[in-house]
MIDOSE-1310 file (N, C-alpha, C; in nm, 2 decimals, decimal comma, always signed):
residues 224
xxxx	+3,21/+2,60/+0,05/+3,14/+2,48/-0,03/+2,96/+2,46/-0,02; +2,88/+2,45/-0,13/+2,75/+2,43/-0,06/+2,71/+2,30/-0,18; +2,63/+2,21/-0,09/+2,60/+2,11/-0,15/+2,45/+2,03/-0,18; +2,37/+2,04/-0,30/+2,25/+2,08/-0,33/+2,23/+1,93/-0,35
xxxx	+2,18/+1,80/-0,28/+2,12/+1,69/-0,34/+2,01/+1,71/-0,37; +2,00/+1,63/-0,47/+1,84/+1,58/-0,54/+1,78/+1,42/-0,51; +1,66/+1,42/-0,49/+1,57/+1,28/-0,54/+1,60/+1,26/-0,69; +1,57/+1,16/-0,70/+1,55/+1,14/-0,86/+1,37/+1,12/-0,90
xxxx	+1,33/+0,99/-0,83/+1,19/+0,96/-0,91/+1,08/+1,10/-0,84; +1,06/+1,15/-0,90/+0,93/+1,25/-0,86/+1,01/+1,37/-0,87; +1,12/+1,42/-0,85/+1,18/+1,54/-0,88/+1,25/+1,56/-0,97; +1,34/+1,48/-1,03/+1,41/+1,53/-1,13/+1,32/+1,43/-1,28
xxxx	+1,32/+1,34/-1,24/+1,26/+1,24/-1,37/+1,11/+1,22/-1,30; +1,01/+1,23/-1,44/+0,88/+1,17/-1,45/+0,81/+1,05/-1,47; +0,88/+0,94/-1,34/+0,87/+0,80/-1,37/+0,75/+0,76/-1,32; +0,66/+0,82/-1,29/+0,55/+0,75/-1,24/+0,48/+0,62/-1,33
xxxx	+0,45/+0,63/-1,46/+0,40/+0,59/-1,56/+0,50/+0,40/-1,53; +0,61/+0,43/-1,55/+0,69/+0,31/-1,52/+0,69/+0,25/-1,41; +0,69/+0,33/-1,27/+0,70/+0,29/-1,20/+0,55/+0,17/-1,17; +0,44/+0,25/-1,18/+0,31/+0,21/-1,19/+0,30/+0,09/-1,24
xxxx	+0,34/+0,08/-1,35/+0,32/-0,06/-1,47/+0,41/-0,15/-1,40; +0,52/-0,14/-1,38/+0,60/-0,25/-1,32/+0,55/-0,29/-1,23; +0,50/-0,21/-1,09/+0,50/-0,30/-0,95/+0,35/-0,38/-1,01; +0,26/-0,32/-1,08/+0,13/-0,40/-1,12/+0,18/-0,52/-1,22
xxxx	+0,25/-0,48/-1,31/+0,32/-0,64/-1,35/+0,35/-0,74/-1,25; +0,45/-0,69/-1,19/+0,49/-0,79/-1,07/+0,37/-0,87/-0,96; +0,28/-0,75/-0,97/+0,15/-0,81/-0,86/+0,08/-0,92/-0,95; +0,04/-0,91/-1,05/-0,02/-0,98/-1,18/+0,11/-1,12/-1,17
xxxx	+0,18/-1,10/-1,16/+0,29/-1,24/-1,17/+0,28/-1,32/-1,07; +0,21/-1,25/-0,97/+0,20/-1,37/-0,88/+0,10/-1,37/-0,83; -0,02/-1,32/-0,91/-0,16/-1,35/-0,87/-0,23/-1,29/-0,80; -0,21/-1,17/-0,77/-0,23/-1,06/-0,71/-0,27/-0,94/-0,78
xxxx	-0,43/-0,90/-0,72/-0,50/-0,78/-0,80/-0,40/-0,66/-0,83; -0,39/-0,58/-0,93/-0,38/-0,46/-0,95/-0,38/-0,35/-0,83; -0,30/-0,24/-0,78/-0,33/-0,15/-0,73/-0,32/-0,01/-0,83; -0,42/+0,08/-0,74/-0,45/+0,18/-0,75/-0,26/+0,30/-0,78
xxxx	-0,27/+0,36/-0,90/-0,17/+0,40/-0,90/-0,10/+0,52/-0,79; -0,19/+0,57/-0,72/-0,17/+0,64/-0,57/-0,12/+0,55/-0,49; -0,17/+0,46/-0,48/-0,12/+0,37/-0,36/+0,05/+0,35/-0,38; +0,05/+0,28/-0,51/+0,17/+0,26/-0,56/+0,30/+0,37/-0,51
xxxx	+0,25/+0,52/-0,58/+0,33/+0,62/-0,58/+0,36/+0,64/-0,48; +0,26/+0,64/-0,35/+0,29/+0,69/-0,21/+0,41/+0,59/-0,15; +0,47/+0,49/-0,23/+0,62/+0,46/-0,13/+0,69/+0,48/-0,24; +0,71/+0,51/-0,34/+0,81/+0,58/-0,43/+0,93/+0,68/-0,34
xxxx	+1,04/+0,65/-0,35/+1,15/+0,68/-0,24/+1,19/+0,58/-0,16; +1,12/+0,49/-0,11/+1,19/+0,38/-0,02/+1,28/+0,28/-0,10; +1,36/+0,20/-0,03/+1,40/+0,11/-0,15/+1,28/+0,01/-0,18; +1,34/-0,07/-0,27/+1,23/-0,17/-0,33/+1,20/-0,26/-0,24
xxxx	+1,28/-0,33/-0,17/+1,19/-0,44/-0,04/+1,11/-0,35/+0,04; +1,15/-0,27/+0,09/+1,07/-0,20/+0,20/+0,96/-0,12/+0,12; +0,92/-0,09/+0,02/+0,83/-0,05/-0,04/+0,76/-0,14/-0,08; +0,77/-0,28/-0,12/+0,66/-0,37/-0,13/+0,63/-0,44/-0,04
xxxx	+0,68/-0,44/+0,08/+0,66/-0,48/+0,23/+0,51/-0,35/+0,30; +0,58/-0,22/+0,28/+0,48/-0,16/+0,29/+0,34/-0,17/+0,22; +0,35/-0,25/+0,10/+0,27/-0,25/-0,03/+0,13/-0,36/+0,03; +0,23/-0,45/+0,05/+0,20/-0,63/+0,15/+0,22/-0,61/+0,26
xxxx	+0,17/-0,52/+0,35/+0,22/-0,58/+0,48/+0,20/-0,73/+0,58; +0,07/-0,82/+0,48/+0,05/-0,97/+0,55/+0,12/-1,03/+0,44; +0,19/-1,03/+0,35/+0,24/-1,13/+0,28/+0,36/-1,17/+0,34; +0,42/-1,31/+0,30/+0,49/-1,37/+0,31/+0,65/-1,30/+0,29
xxxx	+0,77/-1,41/+0,33/+0,89/-1,33/+0,26/+0,88/-1,39/+0,15; +0,86/-1,51/+0,10/+0,87/-1,56/-0,05/+0,80/-1,49/-0,14; +0,66/-1,44/-0,09/+0,58/-1,37/-0,20/+0,62/-1,24/-0,21; +0,71/-1,19/-0,10/+0,75/-1,03/-0,12/+0,87/-1,02/-0,20
xxxx	+0,93/-1,12/-0,19/+1,06/-1,17/-0,26/+1,03/-1,20/-0,45; +0,93/-1,25/-0,46/+0,88/-1,29/-0,58/+0,86/-1,13/-0,64; +0,76/-1,08/-0,59/+0,72/-0,92/-0,60/+0,84/-0,85/-0,64; +0,93/-0,82/-0,58/+1,06/-0,74/-0,59/+1,13/-0,78/-0,72
xxxx	+1,13/-0,96/-0,73/+1,21/-0,99/-0,87/+1,11/-0,93/-0,99; +1,00/-0,93/-0,95/+0,92/-0,92/-1,09/+0,90/-0,75/-1,10; +0,91/-0,69/-1,05/+0,94/-0,56/-1,06/+1,07/-0,50/-1,11; +1,20/-0,60/-1,07/+1,33/-0,55/-1,15/+1,33/-0,59/-1,24
xxxx	+1,28/-0,73/-1,28/+1,24/-0,79/-1,44/+1,18/-0,68/-1,55; +1,10/-0,62/-1,45/+0,96/-0,52/-1,57/+1,12/-0,40/-1,60; +1,14/-0,36/-1,50/+1,23/-0,26/-1,51/+1,37/-0,29/-1,60; +1,44/-0,38/-1,62/+1,54/-0,42/-1,69/+1,48/-0,43/-1,82
xxxx	+1,41/-0,51/-1,83/+1,31/-0,52/-1,98/+1,28/-0,37/-2,03; +1,24/-0,28/-1,94/+1,19/-0,10/-1,99/+1,34/-0,08/-2,05; +1,45/-0,07/-1,97/+1,56/-0,02/-2,01/+1,60/-0,06/-2,14; +1,55/-0,24/-2,15/+1,65/-0,28/-2,26/+1,56/-0,25/-2,37
xxxx	+1,43/-0,20/-2,41/+1,38/-0,15/-2,48/+1,35/-0,02/-2,51; +1,46/+0,03/-2,43/+1,45/+0,16/-2,47/+1,38/+0,28/-2,39; +1,32/+0,26/-2,28/+1,23/+0,32/-2,24/+1,29/+0,45/-2,13; +1,25/+0,56/-2,14/+1,35/+0,66/-2,02/+1,23/+0,72/-1,98
xxxx	+1,25/+0,74/-1,82/+1,17/+0,85/-1,80/+1,24/+1,01/-1,79; +1,12/+1,08/-1,82/+1,17/+1,22/-1,87/+1,20/+1,28/-1,78; +1,24/+1,39/-1,83/+1,33/+1,51/-1,71/+1,20/+1,59/-1,68; +1,17/+1,66/-1,55/+1,06/+1,73/-1,54/+1,11/+1,85/-1,62
xxxx	+1,02/+1,97/-1,67/+1,01/+2,05/-1,75/+1,13/+2,16/-1,64; +1,22/+2,26/-1,69/+1,30/+2,30/-1,60/+1,41/+2,25/-1,52; +1,40/+2,09/-1,49/+1,48/+2,02/-1,43/+1,66/+2,08/-1,49; +1,67/+2,04/-1,60/+1,79/+2,06/-1,67/+1,85/+2,21/-1,63
xxxx	+1,73/+2,29/-1,64/+1,79/+2,43/-1,61/+1,85/+2,49/-1,47; +1,76/+2,39/-1,43/+1,80/+2,41/-1,26/+1,95/+2,37/-1,23; +2,01/+2,23/-1,30/+2,10/+2,19/-1,27/+2,24/+2,26/-1,32; +2,22/+2,34/-1,45/+2,28/+2,46/-1,52/+2,32/+2,54/-1,43
xxxx	+2,22/+2,57/-1,33/+2,23/+2,75/-1,34/+2,30/+2,71/-1,20; +2,27/+2,55/-1,10/+2,37/+2,55/-1,01/+2,48/+2,54/-1,01; +2,51/+2,42/-1,11/+2,64/+2,40/-1,15/+2,74/+2,52/-1,26; +2,72/+2,65/-1,26/+2,76/+2,74/-1,31/+2,79/+2,85/-1,19
xxxx	+2,77/+2,78/-1,03/+2,84/+2,85/-0,93/+2,93/+2,75/-0,89; +3,07/+2,79/-0,86/+3,19/+2,74/-0,86/+3,20/+2,68/-0,71; +3,08/+2,75/-0,62/+3,10/+2,70/-0,48/+2,99/+2,60/-0,44; +2,96/+2,59/-0,56/+2,80/+2,43/-0,52/+2,85/+2,31/-0,58
xxxx	+2,86/+2,23/-0,53/+2,87/+2,06/-0,58/+2,72/+1,99/-0,59; +2,68/+1,92/-0,67/+2,58/+1,85/-0,65/+2,57/+1,68/-0,62; +2,44/+1,67/-0,53/+2,48/+1,52/-0,54/+2,33/+1,48/-0,56; +2,30/+1,29/-0,55/+2,20/+1,28/-0,54/+2,14/+1,20/-0,41
xxxx	+2,06/+1,18/-0,34/+2,03/+1,05/-0,31/+1,88/+1,00/-0,31; +1,90/+0,86/-0,36/+1,80/+0,78/-0,41/+1,75/+0,64/-0,34; +1,63/+0,61/-0,37/+1,62/+0,47/-0,33/+1,62/+0,39/-0,46; +1,66/+0,43/-0,56/+1,71/+0,38/-0,66/+1,83/+0,28/-0,67
xxxx	+1,85/+0,17/-0,68/+1,99/+0,10/-0,73/+2,12/+0,18/-0,80; +2,19/+0,18/-0,76/+2,31/+0,25/-0,86/+2,28/+0,22/-1,04; +2,26/+0,06/-1,04/+2,25/+0,06/-1,20/+2,09/+0,10/-1,25; +2,02/+0,12/-1,16/+1,91/+0,25/-1,22/+1,93/+0,38/-1,24
xxxx	+1,97/+0,43/-1,16/+2,06/+0,55/-1,14/+2,13/+0,59/-1,27; +2,20/+0,52/-1,29/+2,31/+0,53/-1,41/+2,26/+0,48/-1,53; +2,13/+0,46/-1,56/+2,11/+0,42/-1,67/+1,99/+0,53/-1,70; +1,95/+0,62/-1,59/+1,87/+0,73/-1,60/+1,99/+0,81/-1,66
xxxx	+2,07/+0,87/-1,55/+2,15/+0,97/-1,56/+2,21/+0,96/-1,72; +2,26/+0,84/-1,77/+2,36/+0,82/-1,90/+2,22/+0,88/-1,97; +2,11/+0,84/-2,00/+2,03/+0,85/-2,11/+1,98/+0,97/-2,12; +1,98/+1,08/-2,01/+1,99/+1,23/-2,05/+2,12/+1,35/-2,04
xxxx	+2,23/+1,24/-2,04/+2,40/+1,35/-2,05/+2,40/+1,38/-1,93; +2,37/+1,33/-1,81/+2,39/+1,36/-1,70/+2,50/+1,31/-1,64; +2,55/+1,22/-1,64/+2,61/+1,12/-1,58/+2,76/+1,18/-1,49; +2,81/+1,32/-1,59/+2,93/+1,38/-1,53/+2,87/+1,46/-1,42
xxxx	+2,75/+1,51/-1,42/+2,68/+1,62/-1,35/+2,69/+1,64/-1,14; +2,68/+1,51/-1,12/+2,67/+1,48/-0,95/+2,81/+1,42/-0,92; +2,86/+1,52/-0,81/+2,99/+1,51/-0,68/+2,97/+1,39/-0,66; +2,83/+1,35/-0,57/+2,86/+1,21/-0,49/+2,73/+1,17/-0,57
xxxx	+2,70/+1,05/-0,58/+2,54/+0,98/-0,59/+2,53/+0,85/-0,47; +2,42/+0,88/-0,41/+2,42/+0,78/-0,31/+2,29/+0,69/-0,35; +2,30/+0,58/-0,33/+2,16/+0,49/-0,40/+2,13/+0,37/-0,25; +2,03/+0,27/-0,32/+1,99/+0,21/-0,21/+2,12/+0,09/-0,20
xxxx	+2,18/+0,07/-0,29/+2,29/+0,01/-0,28/+2,36/+0,02/-0,14; +2,36/-0,08/-0,04/+2,45/+0,00/+0,06/+2,40/+0,02/+0,19; +2,32/+0,09/+0,15/+2,22/+0,19/+0,28/+2,13/+0,13/+0,26; +2,07/+0,17/+0,41/+1,92/+0,13/+0,44/+1,82/+0,27/+0,39
xxxx	+1,67/+0,20/+0,36/+1,61/+0,30/+0,32/+1,57/+0,38/+0,33; +1,57/+0,52/+0,32/+1,49/+0,64/+0,34/+1,35/+0,60/+0,44; +1,38/+0,68/+0,55/+1,40/+0,77/+0,57/+1,54/+0,79/+0,65; +1,62/+0,66/+0,67/+1,73/+0,71/+0,74/+1,83/+0,78/+0,68
xxxx	+1,92/+0,85/+0,76/+1,99/+0,96/+0,67/+2,12/+0,88/+0,60; +2,14/+0,76/+0,62/+2,25/+0,76/+0,61/+2,27/+0,77/+0,44; +2,20/+0,82/+0,34/+2,25/+0,83/+0,22/+2,32/+0,97/+0,25; +2,24/+1,06/+0,29/+2,30/+1,21/+0,28/+2,38/+1,24/+0,41
xxxx	+2,42/+1,12/+0,44/+2,57/+1,14/+0,59/+2,65/+1,12/+0,48; +2,64/+1,00/+0,40/+2,74/+0,98/+0,30/+2,79/+1,08/+0,20; +2,67/+1,13/+0,17/+2,71/+1,28/+0,04/+2,79/+1,36/+0,10; +2,74/+1,40/+0,25/+2,83/+1,50/+0,32/+2,97/+1,46/+0,34
xxxx	+2,97/+1,34/+0,37/+3,16/+1,27/+0,36/+3,22/+1,28/+0,28; +3,15/+1,26/+0,15/+3,23/+1,26/+0,00/+3,29/+1,43/+0,03; +3,14/+1,49/+0,03/+3,21/+1,65/+0,01/+3,28/+1,72/+0,13; +3,30/+1,65/+0,24/+3,37/+1,73/+0,34/+3,31/+1,82/+0,40
xxxx	+3,22/+1,84/+0,41/+3,06/+1,92/+0,42/+3,02/+1,87/+0,56; +2,98/+1,98/+0,65/+2,85/+2,00/+0,74/+2,71/+1,98/+0,69; +2,63/+1,93/+0,75/+2,50/+1,94/+0,74/+2,44/+2,08/+0,71; +2,51/+2,19/+0,79/+2,46/+2,31/+0,77/+2,50/+2,38/+0,63
xxxx	+2,59/+2,32/+0,56/+2,63/+2,35/+0,41/+2,58/+2,25/+0,31; +2,44/+2,20/+0,34/+2,36/+2,13/+0,18/+2,21/+2,12/+0,27; +2,17/+2,08/+0,15/+2,02/+2,13/+0,12/+1,97/+1,99/+0,06; +1,85/+1,90/+0,11/+1,80/+1,79/+0,00/+1,70/+1,80/-0,06
xxxx	+1,66/+1,80/-0,20/+1,55/+1,82/-0,28/+1,45/+1,70/-0,29; +1,35/+1,70/-0,23/+1,29/+1,59/-0,29/+1,14/+1,63/-0,29; +1,05/+1,53/-0,33/+0,89/+1,53/-0,37/+0,82/+1,43/-0,23; +0,89/+1,37/-0,15/+0,82/+1,30/-0,09/+0,84/+1,31/+0,08
xxxx	+0,75/+1,27/+0,14/+0,78/+1,27/+0,29/+0,89/+1,19/+0,36; +0,93/+1,11/+0,26/+1,05/+1,03/+0,34/+1,21/+1,13/+0,28; +1,19/+1,22/+0,19/+1,28/+1,31/+0,21/+1,32/+1,38/+0,27; +1,18/+1,46/+0,32/+1,18/+1,56/+0,43/+1,22/+1,49/+0,57
xxxx	+1,14/+1,38/+0,59/+1,23/+1,32/+0,75/+1,37/+1,27/+0,74; +1,42/+1,27/+0,60/+1,55/+1,18/+0,63/+1,65/+1,31/+0,61; +1,59/+1,44/+0,55/+1,67/+1,56/+0,53/+1,67/+1,60/+0,69; +1,58/+1,60/+0,75/+1,58/+1,68/+0,92/+1,65/+1,57/+1,00
xxxx	+1,66/+1,39/+1,00/+1,72/+1,33/+1,04/+1,89/+1,36/+1,07; +1,91/+1,36/+0,92/+2,07/+1,45/+0,88/+2,06/+1,58/+0,93; +2,01/+1,62/+0,98/+2,00/+1,82/+1,03/+2,03/+1,87/+0,91; +1,92/+1,86/+0,79/+1,96/+1,97/+0,67/+1,84/+1,98/+0,65
xxxx	+1,86/+2,12/+0,56/+1,76/+2,18/+0,53/+1,67/+2,09/+0,43; +1,51/+2,04/+0,43/+1,47/+2,00/+0,30/+1,38/+2,06/+0,24; +1,41/+2,10/+0,11/+1,34/+2,18/+0,01/+1,24/+2,08/-0,08; +1,11/+2,11/-0,04/+1,02/+2,03/-0,10/+0,99/+2,07/-0,28
xxxx	+0,95/+1,95/-0,36/+0,85/+2,00/-0,47/+0,71/+1,94/-0,47; +0,64/+2,01/-0,55/+0,50/+1,99/-0,55/+0,46/+1,94/-0,67; +0,54/+1,88/-0,78/+0,56/+1,84/-0,90/+0,53/+1,63/-0,84; +0,54/+1,62/-0,76/+0,62/+1,45/-0,70/+0,48/+1,37/-0,69
xxxx	+0,53/+1,29/-0,58/+0,44/+1,22/-0,57/+0,38/+1,20/-0,44; +0,40/+1,30/-0,36/+0,36/+1,31/-0,22/+0,28/+1,47/-0,22; +0,20/+1,49/-0,15/+0,11/+1,63/-0,17/+0,20/+1,73/-0,07; +0,16/+1,83/-0,10/+0,26/+1,94/-0,04/+0,22/+1,97/+0,09
xxxx	+0,08/+1,93/+0,12/+0,07/+1,97/+0,26/+0,15/+1,85/+0,33; +0,16/+1,79/+0,32/+0,21/+1,60/+0,39/+0,40/+1,67/+0,40; +0,45/+1,75/+0,23/+0,57/+1,77/+0,30/+0,60/+1,90/+0,39; +0,50/+2,01/+0,42/+0,52/+2,10/+0,51/+0,51/+2,04/+0,63
xxxx	+0,42/+1,94/+0,65/+0,41/+1,88/+0,75/+0,53/+1,81/+0,81; +0,60/+1,75/+0,71/+0,73/+1,68/+0,73/+0,85/+1,79/+0,74; +0,84/+1,92/+0,78/+0,93/+1,96/+0,80/+1,02/+2,04/+0,71; +0,94/+2,05/+0,57/+1,01/+2,12/+0,45/+1,02/+2,27/+0,45
xxxx	+1,12/+2,34/+0,43/+1,13/+2,47/+0,45/+1,07/+2,54/+0,35; +1,03/+2,48/+0,22/+0,95/+2,54/+0,13/+0,91/+2,44/+0,00; +0,78/+2,45/-0,05/+0,76/+2,34/-0,11/+0,74/+2,40/-0,27; +0,81/+2,39/-0,35/+0,80/+2,51/-0,48/+0,70/+2,44/-0,56
xxxx	+0,65/+2,53/-0,60/+0,54/+2,52/-0,74/+0,58/+2,48/-0,83; +0,72/+2,46/-0,91/+0,78/+2,45/-1,02/+0,91/+2,48/-1,02; +0,95/+2,45/-1,12/+1,12/+2,42/-1,13/+1,18/+2,59/-1,10; +1,14/+2,69/-1,20/+1,20/+2,83/-1,19/+1,17/+2,87/-1,04
xxxx	+1,10/+2,84/-0,95/+1,07/+2,86/-0,82/+1,19/+2,81/-0,75; +1,20/+2,70/-0,72/+1,29/+2,57/-0,70/+1,44/+2,67/-0,71; +1,47/+2,66/-0,85/+1,59/+2,73/-0,91/+1,65/+2,85/-0,80; +1,54/+2,95/-0,83/+1,59/+3,07/-0,77/+1,60/+3,06/-0,61
xxxx	+1,50/+2,96/-0,54/+1,54/+2,95/-0,41/+1,67/+2,88/-0,38; +1,71/+2,81/-0,46/+1,85/+2,73/-0,45/+1,97/+2,82/-0,45; +1,93/+2,90/-0,60/+2,03/+3,01/-0,58/+2,05/+3,11/-0,51; +1,95/+3,14/-0,43/+1,97/+3,25/-0,30/+2,02/+3,16/-0,18
xxxx	+1,99/+3,02/-0,14/+2,03/+2,97/-0,04/+2,21/+2,97/-0,05; +2,26/+2,91/-0,19/+2,38/+2,91/-0,20/+2,48/+3,04/-0,20; +2,39/+3,16/-0,23/+2,46/+3,28/-0,24/+2,48/+3,32/-0,11; +2,35/+3,32/-0,02/+2,35/+3,38/+0,11/+2,35/+3,29/+0,23
xxxx	+2,34/+3,17/+0,20/+2,36/+3,07/+0,34/+2,25/+3,04/+0,40; +2,09/+3,09/+0,36/+1,99/+3,13/+0,43/+1,87/+3,03/+0,36; +1,82/+2,96/+0,48/+1,74/+2,89/+0,39/+1,55/+2,94/+0,41; +1,59/+3,07/+0,44/+1,46/+3,10/+0,43/+1,40/+3,12/+0,27
């Protein structure tokens, strides 16, 4: 068996507008100035409290908690209003191609909470697609390898039988810490050069390229 583990935000779904809007609403809510989108997107992938602490390194714990709460409230309101981030072009085709192989399992490792992940999967009809779903609930933030280790445990596999697909250096660092190959994507929130520097085996420019690379790996057991 082989296990392909996907990140969500910036890898499967394009949530940048939702993330930047929610964070700036939270900032305004506590009287802080808005941040540039690139600054906010640089921390996507970290669990929310860790991400906010990175953005506001000198803030008090009380202020950090208020920003975290404001961000969560904004996301809950967006979901209630029916706002759903779109899948990247080719993402569904990639999942379909991998799912067609009997010896391949699909998984998720994300900094999102399970509630947020389930909302995205349900909106796109993907609830039953993933054998294992690892979230920020009950795990340390990326790049700690706990989510990947739990995914491997669920599947009964070793790290050499799995690959992590993500758009940030946090994903690549996490994969390396777990002893797993990391495949980067060029359409997410960290630049491709940073992904290479973080140890990405490859950085795919589009989903067709990623899909073919994953199919080759699944069939040949090669990370080349």
